[in-house]
N, C-alpha and C positions, 0 to 999 in steps of 0.2 A: 504494499499499499504506499502511495506516496503522500508524504506529509508536507510538501513544499508549499501548499496553499496556506497551511498554518503559519509557517515562518514568514510568509509575505504579509500576513495580517498584522504581525508584530515584527517589523524589520529589525529593531534593536534587541530582540529577545537575548541573544548571546551575551551582549554586553550588560543588559539589564540584570540578567540571572548572575553574571560574574559580579557586578557590583554588589547585589544582594549578598551572595556568598562571602565577598570580602567584608562586607559590613557585619555579617554573622561572625566571621572569624575574629574581627576586632572586638566585638561584644563578648564572645566567648573567652578570648584571651584576657581581657579586662576582668571578667567575672572569675577566670581561673586564677589570676594573681590575687584577687580579693578572697578566693576559696583558700589560698594559703594562709591567710590571717584568720578568717572565719571558719567555723567548723562545718565545712561541706567540701566535697571532693574537687578541689582546684585543679589538680594535675589532669583529671578526666577532662575537665573543660578546656585546658590548654591543648590537649591531644584532639579534641573536638575542634578547636580552632586551626589546628594544622591540617585536619582532614577537610574542613570547609575551605581553607585557602587552596589546598590541592585541588579540589573540584573546580574552584573559581579560576585557577590558573589554566587548567586543561592539561593536555599531554605535553611533555612527558611528565609523569609522575615521579615522585622520588622512588629510589629503589626499595625493595622489600625489606632490606637490612635497616634502612632509616625508620620504617614503621616499627620493625622489631625493637630497634633501640629506643625509639619514643615510648612504646609500650612498656618495656622494661624500666625506663626512667619513671614513668607514671607509677608502677608498682613499687619501685625503690622509694619514691617520694612519700608514699602512703605509709610504708614501713618505717622510714626515718622519723616521721612525725610521731608515730607511736613509741619508738624506741627512745627518742630524746626526752619526751615527757616522762617516760617511765624511769630513765636514768637519772634525770634531775630529781624526781620525786624520791626514788629509792636512795640516792646518795644523801639526802636530807632526812631519811627515816620516815617517810610518809607511809600511812597505812593504805589499805585498799579503799577505805571510806574517803581518804584525802584524794585519791585518784578520781573517784566518782565525783567528789566535791569540785575538783578542778574542772572536769568536763562539764557539769552543770553550770560553773561559774563562767567558763568560756562562752557558753550558749547565752546565759543571762547578760554578760558583759557585751555581747555583740549588739545588744539594743542600745548601747551607750558609748558609741565610738568617740575618740580613740582610747580614753582612759579606762573604759569599761573592759577593754581587752587586756589590761594589766591588773586592774583591781578585781575583776571577775574571778580569775583563776585562783588569786591569792585568798580572796574571801571565801570562795568555795572550799578550798582545802582547809583553810583555818577553821571555818565553822564545822566542817565535817570531823576534823581531828577533836574539836572540843565537844562536839555533841555525841558522836558515834564511837570514837576511839577513847574518849574520856581522858584526853591529855590535857596538861596545864597550858596556859597562854603562850609560854615561852616555847615550849616543844611545838605547839600548833602553829605559831609564828614561823618557826624554822621550817616546818613541813610546807606551809604556804609559800614561803620564799623559795624552797626547792622546786615545788610544783610550778610556780610561775616562771622560774629561770629555765626549767625544762621546756615549758611550753614556748617561751620566747626563743630558745635555740631551735626548737622544732619549726617555728615560723620562719626563722632566718634560713634554715636548711631547706625548707620547702620553697621559699622564694628563689634561692639559688638553682635548685633543681628545675623549677618551673621556667626560669630565664635560660637555662641550658638547653631545655626542650625546644624552646622557640629558636634559640641559636642554631641548634642541630638542624631543625626543619629548614631555617633560612639558608644555611650554608650548603646543605645537600638537597 
């Protein structure tokens, strides 16, 4: 079946679709970097931005190993986030309750940027240690500081990995 009649009805279809896909790629990349700070999968969105840009660009697409590398970086970014938060929390003697408090504090703090993203994890870990682990204020504050430092280290690592993902896509 010949679809040329359809493309003649919309002569700039190719460029319009490309512009929309590039716009989607920019929105996904921005949301991906924001997701490195907020508790949602930012690396997955950065990968989506790369896919959208590849479709907008048309052939030739990047090689299969580029997609494999980007997927591995996405997985690695998610693992790094969890490991850094755990390492920071464990180094300062946090309990499991403090880890959950940190997670809840990050979500609550996301509604009060930018300071909520620092105060939220600390307050969540602190309160969880005080209420559930029955620790004193000094031990709870130490746990809160450890959980916050682990969270911030994870944010920095995730931002670096997301930037590296975009760099890999742009170079190859």
